[in-house]
PDB file of all heavy atoms in Angstrom:
ATOM      1  N   MET A   1     129.948  36.144  18.397  1.00  0.00           N
ATOM      2  CA  MET A   1     128.482  35.920  18.334  1.00  0.00           C
ATOM      3  C   MET A   1     128.139  34.578  18.932  1.00  0.00           C
ATOM      4  O   MET A   1     128.890  33.653  18.883  1.00  0.00           O
ATOM      5  CB  MET A   1     128.094  35.925  16.881  1.00  0.00           C
ATOM      6  CG  MET A   1     126.619  35.711  16.606  1.00  0.00           C
ATOM      7  SD  MET A   1     126.219  35.999  14.861  1.00  0.00           S
ATOM      8  CE  MET A   1     124.843  37.019  15.057  1.00  0.00           C
ATOM      9  N   THR A   2     127.009  34.509  19.568  1.00  0.00           N
ATOM     10  CA  THR A   2     126.560  33.264  20.267  1.00  0.00           C
ATOM     11  C   THR A   2     126.066  32.236  19.197  1.00  0.00           C
ATOM     12  O   THR A   2     125.408  32.586  18.275  1.00  0.00           O
ATOM     13  CB  THR A   2     125.329  33.600  21.197  1.00  0.00           C
ATOM     14  OG1 THR A   2     125.769  34.592  22.072  1.00  0.00           O
ATOM     15  CG2 THR A   2     124.984  32.387  21.943  1.00  0.00           C
ATOM     16  N   ASP A   3     126.472  30.992  19.389  1.00  0.00           N
ATOM     17  CA  ASP A   3     126.034  29.905  18.577  1.00  0.00           C
ATOM     18  C   ASP A   3     124.712  29.430  18.977  1.00  0.00           C
ATOM     19  O   ASP A   3     124.567  28.827  20.089  1.00  0.00           O
ATOM     20  CB  ASP A   3     127.071  28.795  18.568  1.00  0.00           C
ATOM     21  CG  ASP A   3     126.747  27.588  17.637  1.00  0.00           C
ATOM     22  OD1 ASP A   3     125.872  27.805  16.813  1.00  0.00           O
ATOM     23  OD2 ASP A   3     127.355  26.563  17.772  1.00  0.00           O
ATOM     24  N   LEU A   4     123.662  29.595  18.153  1.00  0.00           N
ATOM     25  CA  LEU A   4     122.301  29.196  18.519  1.00  0.00           C
ATOM     26  C   LEU A   4     121.842  27.936  17.810  1.00  0.00           C
ATOM     27  O   LEU A   4     120.669  27.665  17.735  1.00  0.00           O
ATOM     28  CB  LEU A   4     121.346  30.376  18.205  1.00  0.00           C
ATOM     29  CG  LEU A   4     121.546  31.640  18.975  1.00  0.00           C
ATOM     30  CD1 LEU A   4     120.567  32.722  18.513  1.00  0.00           C
ATOM     31  CD2 LEU A   4     121.475  31.459  20.456  1.00  0.00           C
ATOM     32  N   SER A   5     122.804  27.205  17.188  1.00  0.00           N
ATOM     33  CA  SER A   5     122.451  26.052  16.469  1.00  0.00           C
ATOM     34  C   SER A   5     121.981  24.933  17.381  1.00  0.00           C
ATOM     35  O   SER A   5     122.385  24.879  18.558  1.00  0.00           O
ATOM     36  CB  SER A   5     123.630  25.579  15.577  1.00  0.00           C
ATOM     37  OG  SER A   5     124.701  25.230  16.405  1.00  0.00           O
ATOM     38  N   MET A   6     121.280  23.942  16.838  1.00  0.00           N
ATOM     39  CA  MET A   6     120.776  22.827  17.598  1.00  0.00           C
ATOM     40  C   MET A   6     121.978  21.885  17.840  1.00  0.00           C
ATOM     41  O   MET A   6     122.853  21.751  16.983  1.00  0.00           O
ATOM     42  CB  MET A   6     119.672  22.072  16.865  1.00  0.00           C
ATOM     43  CG  MET A   6     118.434  22.890  16.731  1.00  0.00           C
ATOM     44  SD  MET A   6     117.593  23.259  18.232  1.00  0.00           S
ATOM     45  CE  MET A   6     117.052  21.693  18.638  1.00  0.00           C
ATOM     46  N   PRO A   7     122.058  21.243  19.039  1.00  0.00           N
ATOM     47  CA  PRO A   7     123.106  20.284  19.285  1.00  0.00           C
ATOM     48  C   PRO A   7     123.004  19.063  18.326  1.00  0.00           C
ATOM     49  O   PRO A   7     121.895  18.771  17.938  1.00  0.00           O
ATOM     50  CB  PRO A   7     122.951  19.895  20.713  1.00  0.00           C
ATOM     51  CG  PRO A   7     121.536  20.212  21.066  1.00  0.00           C
ATOM     52  CD  PRO A   7     121.144  21.349  20.125  1.00  0.00           C
ATOM     53  N   ALA A   8     124.066  18.414  18.067  1.00  0.00           N
ATOM     54  CA  ALA A   8     124.048  17.239  17.240  1.00  0.00           C
ATOM     55  C   ALA A   8     123.299  16.126  17.928  1.00  0.00           C
ATOM     56  O   ALA A   8     123.321  15.977  19.133  1.00  0.00           O
ATOM     57  CB  ALA A   8     125.477  16.775  17.020  1.00  0.00           C
ATOM     58  N   PRO A   9     122.579  15.339  17.104  1.00  0.00           N
ATOM     59  CA  PRO A   9     121.728  14.236  17.746  1.00  0.00           C
ATOM     60  C   PRO A   9     122.675  13.255  18.349  1.00  0.00           C
ATOM     61  O   PRO A   9     123.745  13.003  17.881  1.00  0.00           O
ATOM     62  CB  PRO A   9     120.961  13.665  16.538  1.00  0.00           C
ATOM     63  CG  PRO A   9     121.624  14.211  15.308  1.00  0.00           C
ATOM     64  CD  PRO A   9     122.364  15.416  15.647  1.00  0.00           C
ATOM     65  N   THR A  10     122.216  12.626  19.444  1.00  0.00           N
ATOM     66  CA  THR A  10     122.953  11.602  20.104  1.00  0.00           C
ATOM     67  C   THR A  10     122.219  10.259  19.982  1.00  0.00           C
ATOM     68  O   THR A  10     121.029  10.212  19.798  1.00  0.00           O
ATOM     69  CB  THR A  10     123.161  11.976  21.628  1.00  0.00           C
ATOM     70  OG1 THR A  10     121.884  12.114  22.169  1.00  0.00           O
ATOM     71  CG2 THR A  10     123.947  13.266  21.780  1.00  0.00           C
ATOM     72  N   ARG A  11     122.963   9.212  20.133  1.00  0.00           N
ATOM     73  CA  ARG A  11     122.341   7.942  20.037  1.00  0.00           C
ATOM     74  C   ARG A  11     121.655   7.605  21.405  1.00  0.00           C
ATOM     75  O   ARG A  11     122.066   8.029  22.378  1.00  0.00           O
ATOM     76  CB  ARG A  11     123.381   6.834  19.780  1.00  0.00           C
ATOM     77  CG  ARG A  11     123.999   7.055  18.390  1.00  0.00           C
ATOM     78  CD  ARG A  11     124.924   5.899  18.046  1.00  0.00           C
ATOM     79  NE  ARG A  11     125.631   6.205  16.790  1.00  0.00           N
ATOM     80  CZ  ARG A  11     125.979   5.297  15.959  1.00  0.00           C
ATOM     81  NH1 ARG A  11     125.828   4.006  16.226  1.00  0.00           N
ATOM     82  NH2 ARG A  11     126.529   5.612  14.858  1.00  0.00           N
ATOM     83  N   GLY A  12     120.612   6.745  21.307  1.00  0.00           N
ATOM     84  CA  GLY A  12     119.922   6.401  22.516  1.00  0.00           C
ATOM     85  C   GLY A  12     118.532   6.954  22.503  1.00  0.00           C
ATOM     86  O   GLY A  12     118.030   7.521  21.545  1.00  0.00           O
ATOM     87  N   THR A  13     117.875   6.875  23.675  1.00  0.00           N
ATOM     88  CA  THR A  13     116.475   7.331  23.666  1.00  0.00           C
ATOM     89  C   THR A  13     116.493   8.827  24.185  1.00  0.00           C
ATOM     90  O   THR A  13     117.401   9.230  24.939  1.00  0.00           O
ATOM     91  CB  THR A  13     115.629   6.478  24.695  1.00  0.00           C
ATOM     92  OG1 THR A  13     116.307   6.546  25.986  1.00  0.00           O
ATOM     93  CG2 THR A  13     115.598   5.028  24.177  1.00  0.00           C
ATOM     94  N   LEU A  14     115.472   9.507  23.792  1.00  0.00           N
ATOM     95  CA  LEU A  14     115.306  10.840  24.237  1.00  0.00           C
ATOM     96  C   LEU A  14     114.659  10.922  25.658  1.00  0.00           C
ATOM     97  O   LEU A  14     113.888   9.989  25.993  1.00  0.00           O
ATOM     98  CB  LEU A  14     114.423  11.679  23.273  1.00  0.00           C
ATOM     99  CG  LEU A  14     114.982  11.842  21.860  1.00  0.00           C
ATOM    100  CD1 LEU A  14     113.932  12.472  20.959  1.00  0.00           C
ATOM    101  CD2 LEU A  14     116.232  12.708  21.886  1.00  0.00           C
ATOM    102  N   PRO A  15     114.937  11.903  26.457  1.00  0.00           N
ATOM    103  CA  PRO A  15     114.354  12.000  27.755  1.00  0.00           C
ATOM    104  C   PRO A  15     112.783  12.203  27.604  1.00  0.00           C
ATOM    105  O   PRO A  15     112.348  12.841  26.641  1.00  0.00           O
ATOM    106  CB  PRO A  15     114.983  13.208  28.431  1.00  0.00           C
ATOM    107  CG  PRO A  15     115.577  13.955  27.243  1.00  0.00           C
ATOM    108  CD  PRO A  15     115.840  12.997  26.199  1.00  0.00           C
ATOM    109  N   THR A  16     112.019  11.659  28.480  1.00  0.00           N
ATOM    110  CA  THR A  16     110.592  11.811  28.522  1.00  0.00           C
ATOM    111  C   THR A  16     110.260  13.218  28.939  1.00  0.00           C
ATOM    112  O   THR A  16     110.746  13.785  29.918  1.00  0.00           O
ATOM    113  CB  THR A  16     109.922  10.845  29.502  1.00  0.00           C
ATOM    114  OG1 THR A  16     110.371   9.481  29.154  1.00  0.00           O
ATOM    115  CG2 THR A  16     108.443  10.937  29.445  1.00  0.00           C
ATOM    116  N   ARG A  17     109.346  13.838  28.172  1.00  0.00           N
ATOM    117  CA  ARG A  17     108.882  15.234  28.543  1.00  0.00           C
ATOM    118  C   ARG A  17     107.581  15.136  29.282  1.00  0.00           C
ATOM    119  O   ARG A  17     106.755  14.281  29.034  1.00  0.00           O
ATOM    120  CB  ARG A  17     108.720  16.029  27.264  1.00  0.00           C
ATOM    121  CG  ARG A  17     110.023  16.311  26.577  1.00  0.00           C
ATOM    122  CD  ARG A  17     109.788  17.247  25.328  1.00  0.00           C
ATOM    123  NE  ARG A  17     111.051  17.427  24.722  1.00  0.00           N
ATOM    124  CZ  ARG A  17     111.331  18.408  23.905  1.00  0.00           C
ATOM    125  NH1 ARG A  17     110.353  19.267  23.612  1.00  0.00           N
ATOM    126  NH2 ARG A  17     112.494  18.652  23.338  1.00  0.00           N
ATOM    127  N   THR A  18     107.413  16.003  30.242  1.00  0.00           N
ATOM    128  CA  THR A  18     106.329  16.052  31.145  1.00  0.00           C
ATOM    129  C   THR A  18     105.614  17.415  31.107  1.00  0.00           C
ATOM    130  O   THR A  18     106.346  18.420  31.160  1.00  0.00           O
ATOM    131  CB  THR A  18     106.674  15.746  32.558  1.00  0.00           C
ATOM    132  OG1 THR A  18     107.353  14.448  32.603  1.00  0.00           O
ATOM    133  CG2 THR A  18     105.464  15.656  33.431  1.00  0.00           C
ATOM    134  N   LEU A  19     104.326  17.470  30.930  1.00  0.00           N
ATOM    135  CA  LEU A  19     103.634  18.707  30.986  1.00  0.00           C
ATOM    136  C   LEU A  19     103.641  19.278  32.373  1.00  0.00           C
ATOM    137  O   LEU A  19     103.278  18.602  33.298  1.00  0.00           O
ATOM    138  CB  LEU A  19     102.173  18.481  30.490  1.00  0.00           C
ATOM    139  CG  LEU A  19     101.265  19.733  30.704  1.00  0.00           C
ATOM    140  CD1 LEU A  19     101.656  20.824  29.675  1.00  0.00           C
ATOM    141  CD2 LEU A  19      99.799  19.345  30.384  1.00  0.00           C
ATOM    142  N   ILE A  20     104.109  20.483  32.536  1.00  0.00           N
ATOM    143  CA  ILE A  20     104.110  21.106  33.836  1.00  0.00           C
ATOM    144  C   ILE A  20     102.809  21.934  34.049  1.00  0.00           C
ATOM    145  O   ILE A  20     102.014  21.664  34.935  1.00  0.00           O
ATOM    146  CB  ILE A  20     105.368  22.055  34.006  1.00  0.00           C
ATOM    147  CG1 ILE A  20     106.633  21.296  33.827  1.00  0.00           C
ATOM    148  CG2 ILE A  20     105.272  22.778  35.389  1.00  0.00           C
ATOM    149  CD1 ILE A  20     106.864  20.261  34.816  1.00  0.00           C
ATOM    150  N   ALA A  21     102.587  22.802  33.143  1.00  0.00           N
ATOM    151  CA  ALA A  21     101.330  23.613  33.190  1.00  0.00           C
ATOM    152  C   ALA A  21     101.135  24.337  31.838  1.00  0.00           C
ATOM    153  O   ALA A  21     102.101  24.642  31.147  1.00  0.00           O
ATOM    154  CB  ALA A  21     101.315  24.593  34.301  1.00  0.00           C
ATOM    155  N   ALA A  22      99.868  24.489  31.449  1.00  0.00           N
ATOM    156  CA  ALA A  22      99.525  25.358  30.310  1.00  0.00           C
ATOM    157  C   ALA A  22      98.302  26.078  30.699  1.00  0.00           C
ATOM    158  O   ALA A  22      97.536  25.673  31.506  1.00  0.00           O
ATOM    159  CB  ALA A  22      99.329  24.447  29.156  1.00  0.00           C
ATOM    160  N   GLY A  23      98.085  27.249  30.068  1.00  0.00           N
ATOM    161  CA  GLY A  23      96.928  27.998  30.362  1.00  0.00           C
ATOM    162  C   GLY A  23      96.622  29.092  29.372  1.00  0.00           C
ATOM    163  O   GLY A  23      97.384  29.329  28.438  1.00  0.00           O
ATOM    164  N   ILE A  24      95.448  29.708  29.615  1.00  0.00           N
ATOM    165  CA  ILE A  24      95.035  30.809  28.692  1.00  0.00           C
ATOM    166  C   ILE A  24      94.270  31.835  29.540  1.00  0.00           C
ATOM    167  O   ILE A  24      93.558  31.478  30.490  1.00  0.00           O
ATOM    168  CB  ILE A  24      94.176  30.301  27.595  1.00  0.00           C
ATOM    169  CG1 ILE A  24      93.856  31.385  26.550  1.00  0.00           C
ATOM    170  CG2 ILE A  24      92.891  29.672  28.026  1.00  0.00           C
ATOM    171  CD1 ILE A  24      93.232  30.969  25.291  1.00  0.00           C
ATOM    172  N   ILE A  25      94.411  33.121  29.237  1.00  0.00           N
ATOM    173  CA  ILE A  25      93.707  34.129  29.783  1.00  0.00           C
ATOM    174  C   ILE A  25      93.038  34.945  28.663  1.00  0.00           C
ATOM    175  O   ILE A  25      93.811  35.378  27.774  1.00  0.00           O
ATOM    176  CB  ILE A  25      94.544  35.106  30.656  1.00  0.00           C
ATOM    177  CG1 ILE A  25      95.186  34.329  31.891  1.00  0.00           C
ATOM    178  CG2 ILE A  25      93.663  36.307  31.177  1.00  0.00           C
ATOM    179  CD1 ILE A  25      96.101  35.135  32.702  1.00  0.00           C
ATOM    180  N   ARG A  26      91.739  35.072  28.678  1.00  0.00           N
ATOM    181  CA  ARG A  26      91.072  35.720  27.552  1.00  0.00           C
ATOM    182  C   ARG A  26      90.234  36.895  28.203  1.00  0.00           C
ATOM    183  O   ARG A  26      89.422  36.628  29.049  1.00  0.00           O
ATOM    184  CB  ARG A  26      90.169  34.798  26.859  1.00  0.00           C
ATOM    185  CG  ARG A  26      89.511  35.518  25.648  1.00  0.00           C
ATOM    186  CD  ARG A  26      88.693  34.497  24.885  1.00  0.00           C
ATOM    187  NE  ARG A  26      87.952  35.139  23.861  1.00  0.00           N
ATOM    188  CZ  ARG A  26      87.106  34.526  23.077  1.00  0.00           C
ATOM    189  NH1 ARG A  26      86.864  33.234  23.206  1.00  0.00           N
ATOM    190  NH2 ARG A  26      86.427  35.170  22.125  1.00  0.00           N
ATOM    191  N   ARG A  27      90.539  38.110  27.763  1.00  0.00           N
ATOM    192  CA  ARG A  27      89.769  39.249  28.257  1.00  0.00           C
ATOM    193  C   ARG A  27      88.825  39.792  27.190  1.00  0.00           C
ATOM    194  O   ARG A  27      89.314  40.035  26.088  1.00  0.00           O
ATOM    195  CB  ARG A  27      90.758  40.323  28.702  1.00  0.00           C
ATOM    196  CG  ARG A  27      91.501  39.916  29.940  1.00  0.00           C
ATOM    197  CD  ARG A  27      92.412  41.136  30.385  1.00  0.00           C
ATOM    198  NE  ARG A  27      93.064  40.752  31.655  1.00  0.00           N
ATOM    199  CZ  ARG A  27      94.308  40.246  31.711  1.00  0.00           C
ATOM    200  NH1 ARG A  27      94.964  39.988  30.616  1.00  0.00           N
ATOM    201  NH2 ARG A  27      94.834  39.868  32.856  1.00  0.00           N
ATOM    202  N   THR A  28      87.597  39.899  27.519  1.00  0.00           N
ATOM    203  CA  THR A  28      86.585  40.489  26.647  1.00  0.00           C
ATOM    204  C   THR A  28      85.895  41.590  27.443  1.00  0.00           C
ATOM    205  O   THR A  28      85.988  41.692  28.646  1.00  0.00           O
ATOM    206  CB  THR A  28      85.555  39.496  26.207  1.00  0.00           C
ATOM    207  OG1 THR A  28      84.892  38.941  27.380  1.00  0.00           O
ATOM    208  CG2 THR A  28      86.149  38.383  25.379  1.00  0.00           C
ATOM    209  N   PRO A  29      85.256  42.572  26.796  1.00  0.00           N
ATOM    210  CA  PRO A  29      84.581  43.650  27.595  1.00  0.00           C
ATOM    211  C   PRO A  29      83.580  43.083  28.596  1.00  0.00           C
ATOM    212  O   PRO A  29      82.704  42.370  28.327  1.00  0.00           O
ATOM    213  CB  PRO A  29      83.834  44.384  26.518  1.00  0.00           C
ATOM    214  CG  PRO A  29      84.566  44.062  25.220  1.00  0.00           C
ATOM    215  CD  PRO A  29      85.077  42.677  25.415  1.00  0.00           C
ATOM    216  N   GLY A  30      84.008  43.330  29.861  1.00  0.00           N
ATOM    217  CA  GLY A  30      83.162  42.932  30.998  1.00  0.00           C
ATOM    218  C   GLY A  30      83.493  41.556  31.600  1.00  0.00           C
ATOM    219  O   GLY A  30      82.917  41.178  32.640  1.00  0.00           O
ATOM    220  N   ARG A  31      84.323  40.746  31.012  1.00  0.00           N
ATOM    221  CA  ARG A  31      84.726  39.424  31.518  1.00  0.00           C
ATOM    222  C   ARG A  31      86.197  39.120  31.362  1.00  0.00           C
ATOM    223  O   ARG A  31      86.782  39.466  30.341  1.00  0.00           O
ATOM    224  CB  ARG A  31      83.862  38.400  30.860  1.00  0.00           C
ATOM    225  CG  ARG A  31      82.440  38.376  31.138  1.00  0.00           C
ATOM    226  CD  ARG A  31      81.744  37.164  30.580  1.00  0.00           C
ATOM    227  NE  ARG A  31      80.343  37.319  30.617  1.00  0.00           N
ATOM    228  CZ  ARG A  31      79.471  36.584  29.994  1.00  0.00           C
ATOM    229  NH1 ARG A  31      79.882  35.546  29.332  1.00  0.00           N
ATOM    230  NH2 ARG A  31      78.162  36.807  30.176  1.00  0.00           N
ATOM    231  N   THR A  32      86.648  38.236  32.235  1.00  0.00           N
ATOM    232  CA  THR A  32      87.952  37.583  32.125  1.00  0.00           C
ATOM    233  C   THR A  32      87.793  36.114  32.251  1.00  0.00           C
ATOM    234  O   THR A  32      87.297  35.669  33.284  1.00  0.00           O
ATOM    235  CB  THR A  32      88.919  38.159  33.122  1.00  0.00           C
ATOM    236  OG1 THR A  32      89.061  39.601  32.949  1.00  0.00           O
ATOM    237  CG2 THR A  32      90.294  37.576  32.956  1.00  0.00           C
ATOM    238  N   LEU A  33      88.210  35.382  31.297  1.00  0.00           N
ATOM    239  CA  LEU A  33      88.181  33.875  31.331  1.00  0.00           C
ATOM    240  C   LEU A  33      89.637  33.332  31.592  1.00  0.00           C
ATOM    241  O   LEU A  33      90.492  33.761  30.838  1.00  0.00           O
ATOM    242  CB  LEU A  33      87.619  33.316  30.001  1.00  0.00           C
ATOM    243  CG  LEU A  33      87.758  31.846  29.796  1.00  0.00           C
ATOM    244  CD1 LEU A  33      86.849  31.067  30.729  1.00  0.00           C
ATOM    245  CD2 LEU A  33      87.521  31.447  28.365  1.00  0.00           C
ATOM    246  N   THR A  34      89.798  32.524  32.610  1.00  0.00           N
ATOM    247  CA  THR A  34      91.111  32.022  32.915  1.00  0.00           C
ATOM    248  C   THR A  34      90.906  30.404  32.976  1.00  0.00           C
ATOM    249  O   THR A  34      90.091  29.931  33.633  1.00  0.00           O
ATOM    250  CB  THR A  34      91.629  32.469  34.244  1.00  0.00           C
ATOM    251  OG1 THR A  34      91.559  33.844  34.294  1.00  0.00           O
ATOM    252  CG2 THR A  34      93.011  31.985  34.605  1.00  0.00           C
ATOM    253  N   VAL A  35      91.855  29.725  32.238  1.00  0.00           N
ATOM    254  CA  VAL A  35      91.814  28.265  32.208  1.00  0.00           C
ATOM    255  C   VAL A  35      93.264  27.816  32.445  1.00  0.00           C
ATOM    256  O   VAL A  35      94.162  28.279  31.856  1.00  0.00           O
ATOM    257  CB  VAL A  35      91.321  27.711  30.941  1.00  0.00           C
ATOM    258  CG1 VAL A  35      91.429  26.168  30.892  1.00  0.00           C
ATOM    259  CG2 VAL A  35      89.947  28.194  30.636  1.00  0.00           C
ATOM    260  N   ARG A  36      93.452  26.823  33.390  1.00  0.00           N
ATOM    261  CA  ARG A  36      94.802  26.269  33.702  1.00  0.00           C
ATOM    262  C   ARG A  36      94.681  24.727  33.596  1.00  0.00           C
ATOM    263  O   ARG A  36      93.766  24.126  34.048  1.00  0.00           O
ATOM    264  CB  ARG A  36      95.197  26.657  35.128  1.00  0.00           C
ATOM    265  CG  ARG A  36      95.702  28.081  35.284  1.00  0.00           C
ATOM    266  CD  ARG A  36      96.111  28.323  36.713  1.00  0.00           C
ATOM    267  NE  ARG A  36      94.943  28.221  37.591  1.00  0.00           N
ATOM    268  CZ  ARG A  36      94.228  29.265  38.064  1.00  0.00           C
ATOM    269  NH1 ARG A  36      94.572  30.460  37.733  1.00  0.00           N
ATOM    270  NH2 ARG A  36      93.258  29.083  38.851  1.00  0.00           N
ATOM    271  N   VAL A  37      95.732  24.198  32.919  1.00  0.00           N
ATOM    272  CA  VAL A  37      95.796  22.734  32.822  1.00  0.00           C
ATOM    273  C   VAL A  37      97.118  22.240  33.410  1.00  0.00           C
ATOM    274  O   VAL A  37      98.185  22.773  33.141  1.00  0.00           O
ATOM    275  CB  VAL A  37      95.783  22.307  31.292  1.00  0.00           C
ATOM    276  CG1 VAL A  37      95.936  20.822  31.168  1.00  0.00           C
ATOM    277  CG2 VAL A  37      94.616  22.930  30.600  1.00  0.00           C
ATOM    278  N   THR A  38      97.010  21.317  34.390  1.00  0.00           N
ATOM    279  CA  THR A  38      98.200  20.753  35.027  1.00  0.00           C
ATOM    280  C   THR A  38      98.008  19.229  35.092  1.00  0.00           C
ATOM    281  O   THR A  38      96.951  18.743  34.669  1.00  0.00           O
ATOM    282  CB  THR A  38      98.389  21.265  36.431  1.00  0.00           C
ATOM    283  OG1 THR A  38      97.350  20.840  37.275  1.00  0.00           O
ATOM    284  CG2 THR A  38      98.514  22.819  36.477  1.00  0.00           C
ATOM    285  N   GLN A  39      98.934  18.579  35.644  1.00  0.00           N
ATOM    286  CA  GLN A  39      98.805  17.082  35.735  1.00  0.00           C
ATOM    287  C   GLN A  39      97.689  16.699  36.684  1.00  0.00           C
ATOM    288  O   GLN A  39      96.996  15.668  36.495  1.00  0.00           O
ATOM    289  CB  GLN A  39     100.033  16.459  36.297  1.00  0.00           C
ATOM    290  CG  GLN A  39     101.155  16.401  35.276  1.00  0.00           C
ATOM    291  CD  GLN A  39     102.401  15.726  35.821  1.00  0.00           C
ATOM    292  OE1 GLN A  39     102.763  15.970  36.984  1.00  0.00           O
ATOM    293  NE2 GLN A  39     103.066  14.961  34.985  1.00  0.00           N
ATOM    294  N   ALA A  40      97.293  17.612  37.604  1.00  0.00           N
ATOM    295  CA  ALA A  40      96.232  17.370  38.595  1.00  0.00           C
ATOM    296  C   ALA A  40      94.892  17.558  37.887  1.00  0.00           C
ATOM    297  O   ALA A  40      93.907  17.013  38.398  1.00  0.00           O
ATOM    298  CB  ALA A  40      96.354  18.251  39.768  1.00  0.00           C
ATOM    299  N   GLY A  41      94.782  18.247  36.791  1.00  0.00           N
ATOM    300  CA  GLY A  41      93.453  18.413  36.127  1.00  0.00           C
ATOM    301  C   GLY A  41      93.364  19.809  35.511  1.00  0.00           C
ATOM    302  O   GLY A  41      94.371  20.535  35.385  1.00  0.00           O
ATOM    303  N   VAL A  42      92.112  20.186  35.259  1.00  0.00           N
ATOM    304  CA  VAL A  42      91.844  21.473  34.573  1.00  0.00           C
ATOM    305  C   VAL A  42      91.014  22.242  35.493  1.00  0.00           C
ATOM    306  O   VAL A  42      90.086  21.790  36.107  1.00  0.00           O
ATOM    307  CB  VAL A  42      91.052  21.237  33.287  1.00  0.00           C
ATOM    308  CG1 VAL A  42      90.667  22.537  32.569  1.00  0.00           C
ATOM    309  CG2 VAL A  42      91.829  20.348  32.345  1.00  0.00           C
ATOM    310  N   THR A  43      91.327  23.579  35.644  1.00  0.00           N
ATOM    311  CA  THR A  43      90.557  24.479  36.443  1.00  0.00           C
ATOM    312  C   THR A  43      90.270  25.763  35.594  1.00  0.00           C
ATOM    313  O   THR A  43      91.073  26.047  34.660  1.00  0.00           O
ATOM    314  CB  THR A  43      91.324  24.926  37.736  1.00  0.00           C
ATOM    315  OG1 THR A  43      92.501  25.568  37.403  1.00  0.00           O
ATOM    316  CG2 THR A  43      91.555  23.740  38.626  1.00  0.00           C
ATOM    317  N   GLY A  44      89.223  26.407  35.913  1.00  0.00           N
ATOM    318  CA  GLY A  44      88.902  27.647  35.195  1.00  0.00           C
ATOM    319  C   GLY A  44      88.013  28.523  35.968  1.00  0.00           C
ATOM    320  O   GLY A  44      87.388  28.136  36.900  1.00  0.00           O
ATOM    321  N   SER A  45      87.951  29.787  35.525  1.00  0.00           N
ATOM    322  CA  SER A  45      87.033  30.754  36.131  1.00  0.00           C
ATOM    323  C   SER A  45      86.652  31.785  35.188  1.00  0.00           C
ATOM    324  O   SER A  45      87.405  32.124  34.206  1.00  0.00           O
ATOM    325  CB  SER A  45      87.673  31.336  37.398  1.00  0.00           C
ATOM    326  OG  SER A  45      88.814  32.156  36.986  1.00  0.00           O
ATOM    327  N   ILE A  46      85.493  32.403  35.331  1.00  0.00           N
ATOM    328  CA  ILE A  46      84.968  33.496  34.582  1.00  0.00           C
ATOM    329  C   ILE A  46      84.663  34.561  35.614  1.00  0.00           C
ATOM    330  O   ILE A  46      83.922  34.364  36.535  1.00  0.00           O
ATOM    331  CB  ILE A  46      83.711  33.162  33.790  1.00  0.00           C
ATOM    332  CG1 ILE A  46      84.047  32.087  32.805  1.00  0.00           C
ATOM    333  CG2 ILE A  46      83.236  34.409  33.068  1.00  0.00           C
ATOM    334  CD1 ILE A  46      82.797  31.504  32.014  1.00  0.00           C
ATOM    335  N   ARG A  47      85.248  35.776  35.438  1.00  0.00           N
ATOM    336  CA  ARG A  47      85.067  36.826  36.396  1.00  0.00           C
ATOM    337  C   ARG A  47      84.650  38.095  35.696  1.00  0.00           C
ATOM    338  O   ARG A  47      85.042  38.336  34.541  1.00  0.00           O
ATOM    339  CB  ARG A  47      86.360  37.146  37.137  1.00  0.00           C
ATOM    340  CG  ARG A  47      86.787  35.943  38.014  1.00  0.00           C
ATOM    341  CD  ARG A  47      88.032  36.315  38.778  1.00  0.00           C
ATOM    342  NE  ARG A  47      88.471  35.122  39.468  1.00  0.00           N
ATOM    343  CZ  ARG A  47      89.626  34.988  40.100  1.00  0.00           C
ATOM    344  NH1 ARG A  47      90.469  35.950  40.019  1.00  0.00           N
ATOM    345  NH2 ARG A  47      89.938  33.912  40.776  1.00  0.00           N
ATOM    346  N   LYS A  48      83.908  38.924  36.386  1.00  0.00           N
ATOM    347  CA  LYS A  48      83.598  40.234  35.880  1.00  0.00           C
ATOM    348  C   LYS A  48      84.850  40.992  35.829  1.00  0.00           C
ATOM    349  O   LYS A  48      85.698  41.058  36.734  1.00  0.00           O
ATOM    350  CB  LYS A  48      82.615  41.017  36.748  1.00  0.00           C
ATOM    351  CG  LYS A  48      81.253  40.372  36.713  1.00  0.00           C
ATOM    352  CD  LYS A  48      80.285  41.203  37.517  1.00  0.00           C
ATOM    353  CE  LYS A  48      78.883  40.644  37.526  1.00  0.00           C
ATOM    354  NZ  LYS A  48      77.947  41.355  38.383  1.00  0.00           N
ATOM    355  N   ALA A  49      85.164  41.681  34.678  1.00  0.00           N
ATOM    356  CA  ALA A  49      86.384  42.473  34.586  1.00  0.00           C
ATOM    357  C   ALA A  49      86.391  43.706  35.485  1.00  0.00           C
ATOM    358  O   ALA A  49      85.354  44.438  35.576  1.00  0.00           O
ATOM    359  CB  ALA A  49      86.556  42.948  33.077  1.00  0.00           C
ATOM    360  N   GLY A  50      87.443  43.914  36.178  1.00  0.00           N
ATOM    361  CA  GLY A  50      87.595  45.094  37.021  1.00  0.00           C
ATOM    362  C   GLY A  50      88.094  46.273  36.212  1.00  0.00           C
ATOM    363  O   GLY A  50      88.543  46.171  35.166  1.00  0.00           O
ATOM    364  N   ALA A  51      88.030  47.445  36.876  1.00  0.00           N
ATOM    365  CA  ALA A  51      88.571  48.639  36.252  1.00  0.00           C
ATOM    366  C   ALA A  51      90.077  48.554  36.129  1.00  0.00           C
ATOM    367  O   ALA A  51      90.738  48.049  37.054  1.00  0.00           O
ATOM    368  CB  ALA A  51      88.200  49.842  37.042  1.00  0.00           C
ATOM    369  N   ARG A  52      90.677  49.007  35.080  1.00  0.00           N
ATOM    370  CA  ARG A  52      92.097  49.016  34.887  1.00  0.00           C
ATOM    371  C   ARG A  52      92.698  50.339  35.087  1.00  0.00           C
ATOM    372  O   ARG A  52      92.317  51.286  34.718  1.00  0.00           O
ATOM    373  CB  ARG A  52      92.475  48.522  33.539  1.00  0.00           C
ATOM    374  CG  ARG A  52      92.197  46.990  33.396  1.00  0.00           C
ATOM    375  CD  ARG A  52      92.728  46.587  32.011  1.00  0.00           C
ATOM    376  NE  ARG A  52      92.822  45.125  32.020  1.00  0.00           N
ATOM    377  CZ  ARG A  52      93.598  44.481  31.226  1.00  0.00           C
ATOM    378  NH1 ARG A  52      94.319  45.064  30.384  1.00  0.00           N
ATOM    379  NH2 ARG A  52      93.630  43.166  31.274  1.00  0.00           N
TER     380      ARG A  52
END
């Protein structure tokens, strides 16, 4: 069986974490909302939903 436990803590400082990207897509009847967040900024769009 694979060991999925967390590694033991080490002394010293933890590495700095950096946001790469985050986003959301929300679909409602007739519309699709898309929002993306990156280090460069926030972009978004609202589009009429196409046929699926």
